[in-house]
All heavy atoms as an XYZ file, in Angstrom:
604
protein
N     -14.882    -29.795      4.947
C     -15.911    -30.501      5.706
C     -16.747    -31.240      4.697
O     -17.447    -30.680      3.885
C     -16.663    -29.517      6.501
C     -17.947    -30.089      7.066
S     -18.917    -28.956      8.158
C     -19.417    -27.708      6.921
N     -16.706    -32.588      4.759
C     -17.541    -33.422      3.924
C     -18.622    -34.051      4.809
O     -18.381    -34.730      5.742
C     -16.669    -34.486      3.285
C     -15.604    -33.900      2.404
C     -17.563    -35.481      2.478
C     -14.615    -34.889      1.824
N     -19.842    -33.833      4.366
C     -20.994    -34.299      5.122
C     -21.570    -35.481      4.337
O     -22.062    -35.327      3.212
C     -22.072    -33.213      5.335
C     -21.518    -32.147      6.152
C     -23.337    -33.820      5.926
C     -22.423    -30.924      6.277
N     -21.352    -36.697      4.846
C     -21.815    -37.895      4.152
C     -23.173    -38.441      4.627
O     -23.851    -39.081      3.894
C     -20.793    -38.977      4.365
C     -19.464    -38.680      3.692
C     -18.366    -39.699      3.960
O     -18.702    -40.845      4.364
O     -17.190    -39.414      3.672
N     -23.534    -38.065      5.906
C     -24.816    -38.473      6.417
C     -25.642    -37.273      6.824
O     -25.071    -36.277      7.322
C     -24.624    -39.430      7.645
C     -23.885    -40.646      7.347
C     -23.806    -41.613      8.553
N     -23.050    -40.987      9.626
C     -23.019    -41.417     10.893
N     -23.773    -42.411     11.192
N     -22.319    -40.813     11.778
N     -26.910    -37.381      6.707
C     -27.791    -36.312      7.121
C     -27.894    -36.307      8.664
O     -27.719    -37.337      9.283
C     -29.195    -36.480      6.551
O     -29.862    -37.521      7.124
N     -28.186    -35.155      9.195
C     -28.311    -34.970     10.605
C     -29.458    -35.905     11.074
O     -29.391    -36.522     12.089
C     -28.602    -33.520     10.973
C     -28.772    -33.270     12.499
C     -27.513    -33.723     13.258
C     -29.101    -31.810     12.746
N     -30.535    -35.979     10.259
C     -31.708    -36.775     10.616
C     -31.226    -38.255     10.824
O     -31.654    -38.885     11.759
C     -32.810    -36.712      9.540
C     -33.465    -35.310      9.418
C     -32.766    -34.426      8.426
O     -31.551    -34.644      8.134
O     -33.430    -33.524      7.997
N     -30.428    -38.784      9.880
C     -29.980    -40.148      9.965
C     -29.114    -40.362     11.196
O     -29.280    -41.402     11.918
C     -29.203    -40.546      8.753
C     -30.145    -40.728      7.488
O     -31.325    -40.864      7.639
O     -29.548    -40.705      6.421
N     -28.273    -39.454     11.498
C     -27.460    -39.576     12.664
C     -28.264    -39.491     13.991
O     -28.054    -40.352     14.860
C     -26.360    -38.422     12.685
C     -25.401    -38.624     11.532
C     -25.612    -38.448     14.082
C     -24.441    -37.496     11.267
N     -29.222    -38.657     14.050
C     -30.071    -38.572     15.226
C     -30.801    -39.922     15.515
O     -30.910    -40.348     16.596
C     -31.151    -37.467     15.039
C     -30.559    -36.015     15.088
C     -31.621    -35.124     14.562
C     -30.183    -35.686     16.526
N     -31.274    -40.504     14.426
C     -31.963    -41.810     14.470
C     -30.964    -42.903     14.855
O     -31.263    -43.736     15.808
C     -32.723    -42.116     13.245
C     -33.833    -41.173     13.027
C     -33.223    -43.571     13.231
C     -34.442    -41.130     11.672
N     -29.838    -42.943     14.264
C     -28.826    -43.991     14.464
C     -28.307    -43.868     15.922
O     -28.053    -44.932     16.532
C     -27.652    -43.858     13.569
C     -27.985    -44.192     12.121
C     -26.864    -43.853     11.092
O     -25.720    -43.511     11.611
O     -27.145    -43.875      9.899
N     -28.205    -42.707     16.449
C     -27.694    -42.521     17.823
C     -28.831    -42.746     18.839
O     -28.580    -42.790     20.003
C     -27.098    -41.137     18.024
C     -25.821    -40.879     17.277
C     -24.686    -41.737     17.702
O     -24.447    -41.816     18.895
O     -24.056    -42.353     16.807
N     -30.032    -42.929     18.400
C     -31.112    -43.319     19.315
C     -31.713    -42.156     19.995
O     -32.497    -42.278     20.910
N     -31.489    -40.893     19.500
C     -32.065    -39.730     20.142
C     -33.550    -39.499     19.728
O     -34.317    -38.989     20.538
C     -31.207    -38.469     19.826
C     -29.849    -38.469     20.426
C     -28.727    -38.245     19.618
C     -29.680    -38.746     21.749
C     -27.464    -38.204     20.236
C     -28.434    -38.736     22.336
C     -27.308    -38.470     21.547
O     -26.084    -38.534     22.052
N     -33.907    -39.881     18.520
C     -35.268    -39.739     18.079
C     -35.621    -40.960     17.185
O     -34.728    -41.646     16.638
C     -35.528    -38.426     17.254
C     -35.252    -37.246     18.062
C     -34.622    -38.433     16.016
N     -36.881    -41.206     17.026
C     -37.324    -42.180     16.063
C     -37.653    -41.490     14.764
O     -37.970    -40.268     14.734
C     -38.556    -42.999     16.572
O     -39.694    -41.955     16.714
C     -38.275    -43.579     17.936
N     -37.693    -42.293     13.676
C     -38.125    -41.715     12.343
C     -39.548    -41.118     12.508
O     -39.864    -40.065     11.958
C     -38.005    -42.676     11.284
C     -38.349    -42.098      9.929
C     -37.759    -42.908      8.803
N     -36.344    -43.184      8.842
C     -35.398    -42.369      8.499
N     -35.667    -41.158      8.163
N     -34.178    -42.767      8.530
N     -40.424    -41.814     13.219
C     -41.821    -41.432     13.389
C     -41.881    -39.988     14.033
O     -42.561    -39.143     13.608
C     -42.638    -42.420     14.087
C     -44.099    -41.995     14.294
C     -44.849    -43.010     15.103
O     -44.344    -44.120     15.438
N     -46.079    -42.691     15.496
N     -41.156    -39.869     15.143
C     -41.190    -38.600     15.899
C     -40.603    -37.504     15.007
O     -41.135    -36.393     14.934
C     -40.426    -38.735     17.206
C     -40.206    -37.407     17.997
C     -41.569    -36.909     18.448
C     -39.267    -37.669     19.173
N     -39.554    -37.823     14.346
C     -38.943    -36.824     13.457
C     -39.919    -36.359     12.366
O     -40.034    -35.147     12.186
C     -37.637    -37.448     12.870
C     -36.847    -36.483     11.989
C     -36.382    -35.289     12.726
C     -35.699    -37.261     11.320
N     -40.602    -37.307     11.743
C     -41.576    -36.954     10.712
C     -42.737    -36.111     11.285
O     -43.154    -35.143     10.672
C     -42.056    -38.163     10.035
C     -40.973    -38.838      9.142
C     -41.416    -40.182      8.542
O     -42.584    -40.595      8.744
O     -40.547    -40.826      7.919
N     -43.190    -36.466     12.515
C     -44.284    -35.715     13.121
C     -43.858    -34.288     13.409
O     -44.590    -33.332     13.183
C     -44.714    -36.379     14.415
C     -45.450    -37.718     14.163
C     -45.771    -38.449     15.462
O     -45.409    -37.922     16.590
O     -46.192    -39.648     15.362
N     -42.647    -34.126     13.934
C     -42.205    -32.747     14.291
C     -41.874    -31.955     13.060
O     -42.052    -30.703     13.039
C     -40.962    -32.881     15.202
C     -41.243    -33.342     16.632
C     -39.957    -33.431     17.408
C     -42.216    -32.379     17.340
N     -41.375    -32.595     12.001
C     -41.158    -31.886     10.764
C     -42.451    -31.312     10.156
O     -42.400    -30.256      9.586
C     -40.410    -32.788      9.735
C     -38.975    -33.018      9.951
C     -38.397    -34.028      8.990
C     -38.145    -31.725      9.872
N     -43.511    -31.923     10.394
C     -44.806    -31.450      9.919
C     -45.243    -30.192     10.690
O     -46.070    -29.398     10.172
C     -45.887    -32.538     10.047
C     -45.631    -33.609      9.027
C     -46.658    -34.740      9.132
O     -47.558    -34.670      9.929
N     -46.490    -35.808      8.329
N     -44.716    -29.995     11.890
C     -45.089    -28.882     12.710
C     -44.188    -27.643     12.479
O     -44.488    -26.564     12.928
C     -44.986    -29.131     14.199
O     -43.624    -29.267     14.589
C     -45.841    -30.371     14.537
N     -43.153    -27.809     11.691
C     -42.203    -26.707     11.334
C     -42.964    -25.601     10.616
O     -43.529    -25.849      9.627
C     -41.050    -27.232     10.596
C     -39.998    -26.231     10.294
C     -38.667    -26.787      9.952
N     -38.718    -27.711      8.798
C     -37.647    -28.254      8.233
N     -36.493    -27.950      8.739
N     -37.765    -29.105      7.240
N     -42.886    -24.429     11.142
C     -43.636    -23.268     10.588
C     -42.706    -22.486      9.657
O     -43.205    -21.784      8.753
C     -44.141    -22.391     11.702
O     -43.084    -21.947     12.529
C     -45.241    -23.041     12.457
N     -41.429    -22.541      9.848
C     -40.452    -21.843      8.978
C     -39.612    -22.892      8.304
O     -38.930    -23.684      8.921
C     -39.557    -20.919      9.835
C     -40.266    -19.782     10.495
C     -39.263    -19.010     11.268
N     -38.334    -19.969     11.944
C     -37.616    -19.804     12.990
N     -37.672    -18.678     13.569
N     -36.848    -20.684     13.482
N     -39.569    -22.730      6.972
C     -38.756    -23.717      6.153
C     -37.274    -23.574      6.505
O     -36.509    -24.514      6.354
C     -39.008    -23.538      4.697
N     -36.900    -22.391      6.986
C     -35.460    -22.127      7.243
C     -35.044    -22.686      8.598
O     -33.840    -22.681      8.950
C     -35.176    -20.628      7.236
O     -35.947    -19.968      8.223
N     -35.975    -23.115      9.433
C     -35.580    -23.714     10.801
C     -34.876    -25.007     10.610
O     -35.404    -25.928      9.947
C     -36.777    -23.853     11.738
C     -36.471    -24.307     13.056
C     -37.677    -24.369     14.027
O     -38.806    -24.577     13.462
O     -37.454    -24.193     15.184
N     -33.718    -25.146     11.242
C     -32.994    -26.438     11.085
C     -33.672    -27.525     11.867
O     -34.445    -27.285     12.798
C     -31.558    -26.225     11.539
O     -31.541    -26.136     13.021
N     -33.351    -28.735     11.497
C     -33.947    -29.876     12.185
C     -33.462    -29.867     13.610
O     -34.258    -30.132     14.547
C     -33.511    -31.242     11.513
C     -33.880    -32.407     12.284
C     -34.126    -31.274     10.105
N     -32.173    -29.587     13.898
C     -31.653    -29.541     15.268
C     -32.440    -28.542     16.076
O     -32.839    -28.767     17.224
N     -32.646    -27.319     15.528
C     -33.363    -26.242     16.285
C     -34.791    -26.672     16.568
O     -35.279    -26.420     17.698
C     -33.344    -24.951     15.519
C     -32.007    -24.279     15.432
O     -31.137    -24.613     16.293
O     -31.831    -23.379     14.607
N     -35.419    -27.319     15.612
C     -36.793    -27.755     15.779
C     -36.885    -28.755     16.917
O     -37.769    -28.680     17.753
C     -37.347    -28.404     14.463
C     -38.660    -28.988     14.489
C     -39.735    -27.915     14.557
C     -38.895    -29.886     13.222
N     -36.016    -29.770     16.914
C     -36.005    -30.751     17.968
C     -35.715    -30.244     19.347
O     -36.388    -30.603     20.283
C     -35.087    -31.890     17.602
C     -35.513    -32.713     16.408
C     -34.389    -33.677     15.996
C     -36.804    -33.469     16.544
N     -34.825    -29.282     19.390
C     -34.486    -28.661     20.688
C     -35.648    -27.828     21.178
O     -36.048    -27.932     22.363
C     -33.156    -27.847     20.583
C     -33.003    -26.968     21.872
C     -31.974    -28.691     20.383
N     -36.271    -27.063     20.259
C     -37.436    -26.233     20.636
C     -38.588    -27.090     21.198
O     -39.235    -26.648     22.141
C     -37.900    -25.448     19.451
C     -39.020    -24.519     19.728
C     -39.247    -23.505     18.561
N     -39.485    -24.080     17.317
C     -40.690    -24.479     16.799
N     -41.758    -24.399     17.573
N     -40.801    -24.993     15.620
N     -38.774    -28.338     20.668
C     -39.805    -29.151     21.129
C     -39.459    -30.017     22.307
O     -40.247    -30.827     22.787
C     -40.310    -29.993     19.961
C     -41.210    -29.286     19.042
N     -42.616    -29.144     19.313
C     -41.009    -28.715     17.816
C     -43.206    -28.495     18.327
N     -42.222    -28.234     17.409
N     -38.164    -29.914     22.773
C     -37.736    -30.700     23.863
C     -37.488    -32.159     23.526
O     -37.229    -32.963     24.460
N     -37.331    -32.459     22.292
C     -37.061    -33.849     21.891
C     -35.506    -34.163     21.865
O     -35.083    -35.294     21.697
C     -37.610    -34.109     20.480
N     -34.760    -33.050     22.019
C     -33.310    -33.154     21.927
C     -32.691    -32.088     22.783
O     -33.214    -30.991     22.855
C     -32.882    -32.920     20.386
C     -31.514    -33.280     19.970
C     -31.300    -34.834     20.025
C     -31.309    -32.809     18.530
N     -31.575    -32.415     23.405
C     -30.871    -31.376     24.205
C     -29.843    -30.698     23.289
O     -29.508    -31.200     22.211
C     -30.149    -31.993     25.446
O     -29.109    -32.812     24.941
C     -31.140    -32.719     26.282
N     -29.351    -29.556     23.779
C     -28.319    -28.828     23.036
C     -27.077    -29.703     22.922
O     -26.429    -29.734     21.894
C     -27.975    -27.492     23.808
C     -29.049    -26.481     23.782
C     -29.152    -25.723     22.427
O     -28.219    -25.897     21.559
O     -30.091    -24.972     22.338
N     -26.767    -30.438     23.956
C     -25.568    -31.310     23.969
C     -25.748    -32.430     22.947
O     -24.794    -32.775     22.223
C     -25.329    -31.849     25.374
C     -24.785    -30.866     26.364
C     -25.996    -29.949     26.875
O     -27.135    -30.390     26.871
N     -25.616    -28.768     27.379
N     -26.948    -33.036     22.882
C     -27.128    -34.113     21.932
C     -27.009    -33.591     20.574
O     -26.422    -34.224     19.642
C     -28.510    -34.777     22.142
C     -28.609    -35.504     23.449
C     -30.048    -35.882     23.774
O     -31.001    -35.111     23.508
N     -30.186    -36.965     24.469
N     -27.565    -32.430     20.248
C     -27.507    -31.793     18.908
C     -26.006    -31.544     18.608
O     -25.553    -31.895     17.523
C     -28.282    -30.511     18.905
C     -28.061    -29.796     17.557
C     -28.866    -28.512     17.355
N     -28.713    -27.574     18.395
C     -29.272    -26.431     18.421
N     -30.109    -26.080     17.453
N     -29.075    -25.594     19.453
N     -25.276    -30.990     19.538
C     -23.839    -30.711     19.273
C     -23.072    -32.032     19.008
O     -22.214    -32.000     18.046
C     -23.230    -30.021     20.483
O     -23.848    -28.796     20.645
N     -23.351    -33.105     19.706
C     -22.712    -34.311     19.483
C     -22.981    -34.825     18.078
O     -22.028    -35.306     17.350
C     -23.086    -35.386     20.518
C     -22.574    -35.178     21.879
C     -23.118    -36.253     22.864
C     -22.577    -35.881     24.232
N     -23.164    -36.906     25.249
N     -24.209    -34.771     17.716
C     -24.589    -35.233     16.341
C     -23.966    -34.370     15.178
O     -23.602    -34.968     14.221
C     -26.076    -35.319     16.196
S     -26.807    -36.650     17.215
N     -23.957    -33.077     15.402
C     -23.331    -32.186     14.450
C     -21.805    -32.494     14.351
O     -21.246    -32.444     13.284
C     -23.532    -30.712     14.851
C     -24.995    -30.225     14.555
C     -25.189    -28.847     15.162
C     -25.353    -30.259     13.125
N     -21.210    -32.872     15.479
C     -19.772    -33.191     15.459
C     -19.568    -34.456     14.661
O     -18.652    -34.617     13.860
C     -19.275    -33.347     16.941
N     -20.456    -35.400     14.855
C     -20.343    -36.693     14.127
C     -20.583    -36.412     12.621
O     -19.827    -37.042     11.739
C     -21.423    -37.665     14.565
C     -21.159    -38.369     15.932
C     -22.453    -39.149     16.343
C     -19.993    -39.287     15.814
N     -21.442    -35.474     12.308
C     -21.757    -35.266     10.896
C     -20.586    -34.576     10.180
O     -20.210    -34.907      9.031
C     -22.987    -34.371     10.821
C     -23.429    -34.132      9.374
C     -24.627    -33.184      9.299
O     -24.685    -32.202     10.084
N     -25.537    -33.454      8.405
N     -19.902    -33.690     10.973
C     -18.833    -32.906     10.326
C     -17.424    -33.575     10.485
O     -16.473    -33.066      9.910
C     -18.855    -31.448     10.837
O     -18.664    -31.556     12.233
C     -20.074    -30.754     10.416
N     -17.310    -34.499     11.360
C     -16.051    -35.112     11.708
C     -15.196    -34.354     12.599
O     -14.022    -34.551     12.768
N     -15.831    -33.335     13.271
C     -15.078    -32.482     14.279
C     -15.231    -33.113     15.588
O     -16.390    -33.437     16.066
C     -15.665    -31.069     14.272
C     -15.440    -30.421     12.913
C     -15.057    -30.213     15.353
C     -16.117    -29.113     12.712
N     -14.188    -33.328     16.339
C     -14.312    -33.969     17.717
C     -15.198    -33.100     18.623
O     -15.262    -31.905     18.581
C     -12.876    -33.958     18.240
C     -11.987    -33.891     17.105
C     -12.773    -33.053     16.065
N     -16.019    -33.794     19.422
C     -16.867    -33.161     20.341
C     -16.302    -33.248     21.716
O     -15.913    -34.285     22.160
C     -18.320    -33.833     20.389
C     -19.182    -33.237     21.458
C     -19.886    -32.049     21.275
C     -19.338    -33.940     22.691
C     -20.690    -31.551     22.273
C     -20.187    -33.421     23.683
C     -20.887    -32.262     23.407
O     -21.661    -31.700     24.393
N     -16.267    -32.100     22.397
C     -15.754    -32.034     23.790
C     -16.761    -31.356     24.624
O     -17.211    -30.224     24.313
C     -14.391    -31.320     23.896
C     -13.308    -31.997     23.226
C     -12.902    -31.571     21.927
C     -12.682    -33.064     23.811
C     -11.832    -32.272     21.278
C     -11.584    -33.762     23.178
C     -11.226    -33.302     21.880
N     -17.155    -31.995     25.713
C     -18.060    -31.345     26.715
C     -17.132    -30.752     27.759
O     -16.605    -31.434     28.565
C     -18.990    -32.374     27.355
C     -20.014    -31.751     28.215
O     -19.842    -30.599     28.649
O     -21.036    -32.469     28.523
N     -16.977    -29.434     27.707
C     -16.047    -28.801     28.606
C     -16.487    -28.844     30.070
O     -15.677    -28.554     30.929
C     -15.880    -27.319     28.147
C     -15.210    -27.139     26.776
C     -15.091    -25.739     26.395
C     -13.890    -27.822     26.734
N     -17.738    -29.197     30.267
C     -18.125    -29.417     31.625
C     -17.633    -30.754     32.206
O     -17.564    -30.905     33.462
C     -19.668    -29.395     31.709
C     -20.264    -28.056     31.351
C     -21.793    -28.109     31.185
N     -22.094    -29.043     30.145
C     -23.188    -29.801     30.049
N     -24.119    -29.687     30.966
N     -23.432    -30.654     29.098
N     -17.274    -31.618     31.347
C     -16.836    -32.979     31.817
C     -15.381    -33.316     31.425
O     -14.707    -34.006     32.097
C     -17.747    -34.022     31.202
C     -19.172    -33.945     31.603
C     -19.983    -35.048     30.955
C     -21.505    -34.890     31.429
N     -22.293    -35.876     30.673
N     -14.974    -32.865     30.265
C     -13.625    -33.223     29.738
C     -12.598    -32.205     30.245
O     -12.836    -30.994     30.228
C     -13.647    -33.170     28.171
C     -14.597    -34.224     27.620
O     -14.729    -35.297     28.247
O     -15.147    -33.957     26.533
N     -11.485    -32.732     30.629
C     -10.341    -31.851     31.007
C      -9.651    -31.328     29.775
O      -9.449    -32.068     28.808
C      -9.378    -32.589     31.882
C      -9.910    -33.013     33.236
O     -10.761    -32.227     33.783
O      -9.499    -33.971     33.802
N      -9.226    -30.120     29.782
C      -8.581    -29.518     28.670
C      -7.118    -29.332     29.135
O      -6.855    -28.755     30.200
C      -9.226    -28.186     28.294
C      -8.440    -27.457     27.161
C     -10.689    -28.372     27.914
N      -6.209    -29.749     28.263
C      -4.767    -29.524     28.522
C      -4.448    -28.081     28.256
O      -4.395    -27.622     27.124
C      -3.966    -30.445     27.601
C      -2.494    -30.355     27.921
O      -2.020    -29.580     28.768
O      -1.726    -31.195     27.358
N      -4.118    -27.359     29.265
C      -3.840    -25.874     29.158
C      -2.486    -25.648     28.456
O      -2.241    -24.588     28.053
C      -3.898    -25.154     30.486
C      -5.303    -25.141     31.066
C      -2.922    -25.757     31.520
N      -1.700    -26.701     28.333
C      -0.393    -26.572     27.692
C      -0.520    -26.559     26.183
O       0.454    -26.205     25.475
C       0.549    -27.754     28.102
C       0.841    -27.726     29.586
C       1.595    -26.497     30.084
O       2.531    -26.051     29.274
O       1.269    -26.026     31.131
N      -1.660    -26.941     25.641
C      -1.864    -26.909     24.219
C      -1.911    -25.529     23.799
O      -1.713    -24.851     22.993
C      -3.159    -27.614     23.828
C      -3.218    -29.033     24.087
C      -4.610    -29.648     23.740
C      -2.170    -29.819     23.250
């Protein structure tokens, strides 16, 4: 897994957050170990699905929403 872009950059590029909002929320982080994705979800600035999509983009792993996408059971 090669990570070429930061999650923060992907979130901004995808239009989920602005750089200003991201910087404001990062200042509220009380634990240095809390991930950016967890922080944004906790504050309601990002949904779990949006975070998953961005993490998939970051890692190059395809994202499938099993609530919407059909899965070929023959696989």
